[in-house]
C-alpha positions as CSV (number, residue, x, y, z in Angstrom):
1,X,0.5,0.0,0.2
2,X,2.8,2.4,0.9
3,X,4.3,1.7,-2.3
4,X,2.9,4.9,-3.8
5,X,4.5,6.7,-1.5
6,X,8.2,6.4,-3.2
7,X,6.8,8.9,-6.1
8,X,8.2,12.5,-5.0
9,X,5.3,13.7,-6.2
10,X,2.4,12.2,-4.6
11,X,4.2,11.7,-1.2
12,X,3.8,15.8,-1.1
13,X,0.6,15.6,-2.3
14,X,-0.2,12.9,0.7
15,X,1.7,14.5,3.5
16,X,-0.4,18.1,2.4
17,X,-3.3,16.2,2.4
18,X,-2.8,14.4,5.5
19,X,-1.6,17.9,7.1
20,X,-4.9,19.8,6.2
21,X,-7.4,16.9,6.9
22,X,-6.2,17.4,10.5
23,X,-6.8,20.9,10.9
24,X,-10.1,20.1,9.1
25,X,-11.6,18.1,12.2
26,X,-11.0,20.5,14.4
27,X,-11.8,23.1,12.4
28,X,-15.4,21.3,12.0
29,X,-15.9,20.8,15.7
30,X,-15.0,24.5,16.4
31,X,-17.2,25.7,13.9
32,X,-20.2,24.0,15.0
33,X,-20.0,24.8,18.8
34,X,-19.1,28.2,18.0
35,X,-22.3,28.9,16.4
36,X,-24.3,26.9,18.7
37,X,-22.8,28.4,21.7
38,X,-23.7,32.3,19.8
39,X,-27.0,30.8,19.1
40,X,-28.3,28.0,21.3
41,X,-30.4,27.1,18.0
42,X,-30.3,24.2,15.8
43,X,-31.4,26.3,12.9
44,X,-28.4,28.2,12.7
45,X,-26.4,25.2,12.8
46,X,-28.4,23.5,10.2
47,X,-28.0,27.0,8.0
48,X,-24.1,26.4,8.5
49,X,-24.1,22.6,7.0
50,X,-26.6,23.9,4.2
51,X,-24.5,26.8,3.2
52,X,-21.3,24.2,2.7
53,X,-23.7,22.3,0.5
54,X,-24.7,24.7,-1.8
55,X,-21.3,25.6,-2.3
56,X,-20.4,22.7,-3.1
57,X,-23.0,22.0,-5.5
58,X,-23.1,25.2,-7.2
59,X,-19.8,26.8,-7.0
60,X,-17.7,23.3,-7.5
61,X,-18.5,22.8,-10.6
62,X,-18.1,26.6,-12.2
63,X,-14.9,26.8,-10.6
64,X,-13.6,23.7,-11.9
65,X,-14.3,25.5,-15.7
66,X,-11.4,27.8,-15.0
67,X,-9.2,25.6,-12.7
68,X,-8.9,22.9,-15.7
69,X,-7.1,25.2,-17.2
70,X,-4.9,26.9,-15.0
71,X,-1.6,24.6,-13.3
72,X,-3.1,22.2,-11.0
73,X,-0.4,22.8,-8.4
74,X,-0.9,26.4,-8.2
75,X,-4.8,25.9,-8.0
76,X,-4.3,24.2,-4.7
77,X,-1.7,26.2,-3.1
78,X,-4.2,29.5,-3.7
79,X,-6.8,27.6,-2.0
80,X,-4.5,26.7,0.6
81,X,-3.3,30.2,0.9
82,X,-7.0,31.4,0.7
83,X,-8.1,29.3,3.7
84,X,-5.3,30.5,5.4
85,X,-6.3,34.4,5.5
86,X,-10.1,33.4,5.6
87,X,-10.4,30.3,8.6
88,X,-8.5,33.1,11.2
89,X,-11.3,35.8,10.4
90,X,-13.9,33.1,11.7
91,X,-13.7,33.3,15.5
92,X,-12.7,37.4,15.0
93,X,-15.8,38.5,12.5
94,X,-18.0,35.4,13.3
95,X,-18.9,36.6,16.8
96,X,-19.9,39.8,16.2
97,X,-22.1,39.0,12.9
98,X,-24.1,35.8,12.2
99,X,-24.6,36.5,8.4
100,X,-21.0,37.7,8.3
101,X,-20.0,34.1,9.5
102,X,-22.0,32.3,7.0
103,X,-20.3,34.4,4.4
104,X,-16.6,33.2,5.4
105,X,-18.0,29.6,5.9
106,X,-19.1,29.8,2.2
107,X,-15.8,31.7,1.4
108,X,-14.2,28.2,3.2
109,X,-16.1,25.7,1.4
110,X,-15.8,27.5,-2.1
111,X,-11.6,27.2,-1.5
112,X,-12.4,23.6,-0.3
113,X,-14.4,23.0,-3.4
114,X,-11.4,24.5,-5.8
115,X,-9.2,22.5,-3.8
116,X,-10.7,19.2,-3.8
117,X,-11.1,18.5,-7.5
118,X,-7.8,19.6,-8.4
119,X,-6.0,17.2,-6.1
120,X,-8.1,14.5,-7.4
121,X,-7.6,15.1,-10.5
122,X,-3.9,15.4,-10.4
123,X,-3.4,11.9,-8.8
124,X,-2.9,9.8,-11.6
125,X,-0.3,12.5,-13.3
126,X,1.9,11.8,-9.8
127,X,1.6,7.6,-9.8
128,X,2.0,5.0,-12.6
129,X,-1.1,3.4,-13.6
130,X,-0.8,0.4,-11.6
131,X,-0.7,2.3,-8.4
132,X,-3.5,4.5,-8.9
133,X,-5.6,2.1,-6.8
134,X,-3.5,1.9,-4.1
135,X,-2.8,6.0,-4.3
136,X,-6.4,6.8,-4.3
137,X,-6.6,4.5,-1.2
138,X,-4.3,6.5,1.0
139,X,-5.8,10.1,-0.2
140,X,-9.2,8.4,1.4
141,X,-6.8,7.3,4.4
142,X,-5.6,10.9,5.2
143,X,-9.5,11.9,5.7
144,X,-10.0,8.9,7.8
145,X,-7.4,8.5,9.8
146,X,-7.6,12.4,10.5
147,X,-11.4,11.6,11.6
148,X,-10.1,8.6,13.7
149,X,-7.1,10.9,15.5
150,X,-8.7,14.2,15.7
151,X,-12.3,14.4,16.0
152,X,-11.8,13.1,19.4
153,X,-9.3,15.2,20.5
154,X,-11.0,18.1,18.5
155,X,-13.5,18.5,21.4
156,X,-11.5,18.4,23.9
157,X,-9.1,20.8,22.4
158,X,-11.8,23.3,22.2
159,X,-13.4,22.8,25.2
160,X,-9.9,23.3,27.0
161,X,-8.8,26.3,24.9
162,X,-11.5,28.0,23.4
163,X,-13.0,27.7,19.5
164,X,-10.2,30.8,18.0
165,X,-7.3,28.5,18.9
166,X,-8.8,25.5,17.2
167,X,-9.6,28.2,13.8
168,X,-6.1,29.6,14.0
169,X,-4.6,25.7,14.0
170,X,-6.6,25.1,11.0
171,X,-5.1,28.4,9.2
172,X,-1.8,26.9,10.0
173,X,-2.2,23.6,8.6
174,X,-3.5,25.4,5.2
175,X,0.2,27.1,5.4
176,X,1.9,24.0,6.2
177,X,0.0,22.2,3.3
178,X,0.9,24.9,0.8
179,X,4.5,24.6,1.7
180,X,4.6,21.2,0.6
181,X,2.6,21.3,-2.5
182,X,5.5,24.1,-4.0
183,X,7.5,20.9,-4.1
184,X,5.6,19.4,-6.8
185,X,6.2,20.0,-10.7
186,X,4.4,21.5,-12.5
187,X,0.4,20.3,-13.2
188,X,-0.9,21.8,-16.4
189,X,-3.6,21.0,-18.4
190,X,-3.6,21.1,-21.9
191,X,-6.6,22.9,-22.2
192,X,-5.7,26.1,-24.0
193,X,-8.7,28.4,-22.5
194,X,-9.9,29.4,-26.1
195,X,-13.5,27.5,-25.7
196,X,-16.2,29.6,-23.8
197,X,-16.2,29.5,-20.6
198,X,-19.6,28.3,-20.2
199,X,-19.1,25.4,-22.6
200,X,-16.0,24.1,-20.5
201,X,-18.5,24.4,-17.6
202,X,-21.3,22.3,-19.2
203,X,-18.6,19.4,-20.1
204,X,-17.9,18.0,-16.9
205,X,-21.5,17.6,-16.4
206,X,-21.8,16.3,-20.0
207,X,-19.3,13.9,-19.6
208,X,-20.7,12.2,-16.3
209,X,-23.7,11.6,-18.2
210,X,-22.7,10.2,-22.0
211,X,-19.5,8.1,-20.8
212,X,-21.1,4.6,-19.4
213,X,-18.6,3.6,-17.2
214,X,-18.9,7.4,-15.1
215,X,-22.5,7.6,-15.5
216,X,-23.2,4.2,-14.1
217,X,-20.8,4.4,-11.5
218,X,-21.5,7.6,-10.5
219,X,-25.5,6.7,-10.9
220,X,-24.8,3.9,-8.1
221,X,-23.0,6.7,-6.1
222,X,-25.9,9.2,-5.6
223,X,-27.7,5.6,-4.9
224,X,-25.9,5.1,-2.1
225,X,-25.0,8.6,-0.8
226,X,-29.1,8.9,-1.0
227,X,-30.3,5.4,1.0
228,X,-26.9,5.2,3.0
229,X,-26.4,8.1,4.3
230,X,-29.5,7.5,6.2
231,X,-27.1,6.6,9.3
232,X,-25.4,10.2,9.6
233,X,-29.0,11.2,10.6
234,X,-30.6,7.9,12.2
235,X,-27.9,6.3,14.0
236,X,-27.7,8.8,17.3
237,X,-31.7,8.3,17.1
238,X,-31.2,4.4,16.8
239,X,-28.4,4.3,19.1
240,X,-30.7,6.1,22.2
241,X,-34.1,4.8,21.4
242,X,-33.7,1.2,19.6
243,X,-30.8,0.5,21.3
244,X,-30.7,2.3,24.7
245,X,-26.8,2.9,24.7
246,X,-26.5,6.5,25.1
247,X,-23.9,8.8,23.9
248,X,-21.1,6.4,24.9
249,X,-22.4,3.9,22.9
250,X,-23.0,6.1,19.7
251,X,-19.2,7.0,20.1
252,X,-18.0,3.4,19.9
253,X,-20.5,3.0,17.3
254,X,-19.0,5.5,15.1
255,X,-15.6,4.9,15.9
256,X,-16.3,1.1,15.0
257,X,-17.3,2.6,11.3
258,X,-14.0,4.7,11.1
259,X,-11.9,1.7,12.2
260,X,-13.1,-0.1,9.4
261,X,-12.4,2.3,6.8
262,X,-9.2,3.2,8.1
263,X,-8.2,-0.4,8.2
264,X,-9.6,-1.3,4.4
265,X,-8.0,2.1,3.2
266,X,-4.5,0.3,4.0
267,X,-5.3,-2.8,2.0
268,X,-7.3,-1.8,-1.3
269,X,-4.1,-1.5,-3.5
270,X,-3.8,-5.2,-2.9
271,X,-6.9,-6.2,-3.5
272,X,-7.5,-4.1,-6.7
273,X,-4.6,-6.3,-8.3
274,X,-6.7,-9.2,-7.7
275,X,-10.2,-8.3,-8.7
276,X,-11.1,-5.6,-11.5
277,X,-11.7,-2.0,-9.9
278,X,-15.7,-2.2,-11.6
279,X,-16.3,-5.6,-9.9
280,X,-14.9,-4.5,-6.8
281,X,-16.8,-1.6,-6.9
282,X,-20.4,-3.2,-7.5
283,X,-19.3,-5.8,-4.4
284,X,-18.4,-3.3,-1.9
285,X,-21.6,-1.0,-2.6
286,X,-23.7,-4.4,-2.6
287,X,-21.9,-5.8,1.0
288,X,-22.8,-2.5,2.2
289,X,-26.6,-2.3,1.5
290,X,-26.6,-5.7,3.2
291,X,-24.8,-4.7,6.3
292,X,-27.0,-0.9,6.7
293,X,-30.3,-3.6,6.2
294,X,-28.9,-5.9,8.8
295,X,-28.5,-3.1,11.4
296,X,-32.5,-2.2,11.6
297,X,-33.0,-6.3,11.0
298,X,-31.1,-7.3,13.8
299,X,-31.4,-4.3,16.6
300,X,-28.6,-5.6,19.3
301,X,-25.6,-3.3,20.3
302,X,-22.8,-6.2,19.5
303,X,-24.2,-6.4,16.2
304,X,-24.7,-3.2,15.3
305,X,-20.6,-2.9,16.2
306,X,-19.6,-5.4,14.0
307,X,-22.2,-4.5,11.2
308,X,-20.8,-0.8,11.0
309,X,-17.2,-2.2,11.1
310,X,-18.1,-4.0,7.8
311,X,-19.7,-1.3,6.6
312,X,-16.9,0.9,6.9
313,X,-14.5,-2.4,5.4
314,X,-17.2,-2.2,2.2
315,X,-17.5,1.8,2.2
316,X,-14.0,2.0,1.0
317,X,-14.4,-1.2,-1.4
318,X,-16.4,1.1,-3.4
319,X,-15.4,4.9,-2.7
320,X,-11.8,3.9,-3.9
321,X,-12.5,2.1,-6.9
322,X,-15.0,4.8,-7.9
323,X,-12.2,7.3,-8.0
324,X,-10.0,5.3,-10.0
325,X,-12.9,4.2,-12.5
326,X,-13.7,8.3,-13.1
327,X,-9.9,9.2,-13.5
328,X,-9.6,6.6,-15.8
329,X,-12.6,6.9,-18.2
330,X,-11.7,11.3,-18.5
331,X,-9.2,13.0,-20.3
332,X,-6.6,15.1,-18.3
333,X,-8.1,18.1,-18.9
334,X,-11.7,17.3,-18.0
335,X,-10.6,15.8,-14.8
336,X,-11.2,18.5,-12.7
337,X,-14.7,19.4,-13.8
338,X,-15.5,15.8,-13.8
339,X,-14.9,15.8,-10.2
340,X,-16.2,19.2,-9.2
341,X,-19.4,17.7,-11.0
342,X,-19.3,14.3,-9.1
343,X,-18.9,16.4,-5.7
344,X,-21.9,18.6,-6.4
345,X,-23.8,15.4,-7.1
346,X,-22.7,13.8,-4.1
347,X,-23.6,16.5,-1.9
348,X,-26.8,17.0,-3.7
349,X,-27.8,13.2,-2.6
350,X,-26.6,13.8,1.0
351,X,-29.2,16.3,1.2
352,X,-32.2,14.2,-0.2
353,X,-30.9,11.1,2.2
354,X,-30.9,13.4,5.3
355,X,-34.0,14.6,4.4
356,X,-35.7,11.3,3.6
357,X,-34.4,10.0,6.6
358,X,-35.8,12.4,8.6
359,X,-39.0,12.6,7.3
360,X,-39.3,8.4,7.3
361,X,-38.4,7.9,10.7
362,X,-41.4,9.3,12.8
363,X,-43.7,7.1,10.6
364,X,-41.1,3.7,9.7
365,X,-39.1,3.8,13.2
366,X,-35.2,4.0,12.8
367,X,-35.0,-0.1,12.3
368,X,-37.1,-0.2,9.1
369,X,-35.6,2.9,7.7
370,X,-32.2,0.9,8.0
371,X,-33.8,-2.2,6.3
372,X,-35.5,-0.4,3.4
373,X,-32.5,2.2,2.9
374,X,-30.2,-1.0,2.9
375,X,-32.0,-3.2,0.9
376,X,-32.7,-0.4,-2.1
377,X,-28.9,0.2,-2.4
378,X,-28.5,-3.7,-2.7
379,X,-31.0,-4.2,-5.1
380,X,-30.2,-1.3,-7.8
381,X,-26.4,-2.8,-7.3
382,X,-27.9,-6.1,-8.5
383,X,-30.0,-4.8,-11.5
384,X,-26.3,-2.7,-12.7
385,X,-24.8,-6.2,-12.7
386,X,-27.9,-8.0,-14.0
387,X,-27.8,-5.9,-17.0
388,X,-23.7,-6.4,-17.7
389,X,-22.0,-4.5,-14.6
390,X,-19.8,-1.4,-15.2
391,X,-18.0,-1.2,-18.2
392,X,-14.1,-1.5,-17.7
393,X,-12.9,2.1,-17.9
394,X,-10.2,3.0,-20.3
395,X,-6.7,4.3,-19.3
396,X,-6.6,7.8,-20.7
């Protein structure tokens, strides 16, 4: 798995992502804590999350039309430096103006929407094709490791020294990330910029729809995000109302899933050399749906811990191959726009999934919602498999 880090360019990207993800987890806890302390209202917490989703859905694809014509190394550095400037303003200005706080949150998420597609689009340029799945696994590892290692500690840090220091720490991680990225080679696109801006903006969305491998992969990922994301809304209710294990049990459930994800990210490269990534994607997503359904079908704490652990394992089994399929299917000059469009689709699916879970739980109960959502995910995988599966992505 770690052999991908022998490539100096990818090593720098990996370390930059690892450092900035540590700051992001601290930022996440500090932001929600700050908003709640200022307002004591769940509505404002929801507005913060909605603001972030809006930036991902609307701004990301528009920015990618420009960033795909630029040196992606420079794009990532500019995004990091921009976040290093904006993030420290949150505790300074946000304390005095809640609308101003929303603007700052929107700016941070906009810069993240600039950085993430450029980073994903750069991976195939930094490693040989045979290391692509391993490298994508390591990129996923940076986020999951940061969640395990820093998310819990972030709450302690915010409680001990306050939210302001947490934002300053996050800003520092972006500066370190930018310094690491300075050593990357130029990651320029072959796009000349002669075509119209809006034409380029449409190309990413059109490619997502017109390419069969991409369309099928993203369609299944949309389904997974819609029905699989009920866990994010209902697990805390399930832990308290159904299992009766309270906050402590809920924490163990979340930790079990994160552990499954982290362990699988370290093994995905070996598996992808034995099983075609398209088949691995379908197997992982189908298993994810079945484990999710089993949570509702067998509402026991011990089984829930086992099921969410393997949900984390299967989550990685389909997320990492999905990235490789998109990277291999798209020409280099369109990768950034494709990943921005993909990110927007996933954000929209998460909003839909969260709304469906919240609306269905009072009538059906958390257990039945888990069962139905999980079975729907697996059913869609079964239909795609019966129709021939996902065509092999052609390296470009």
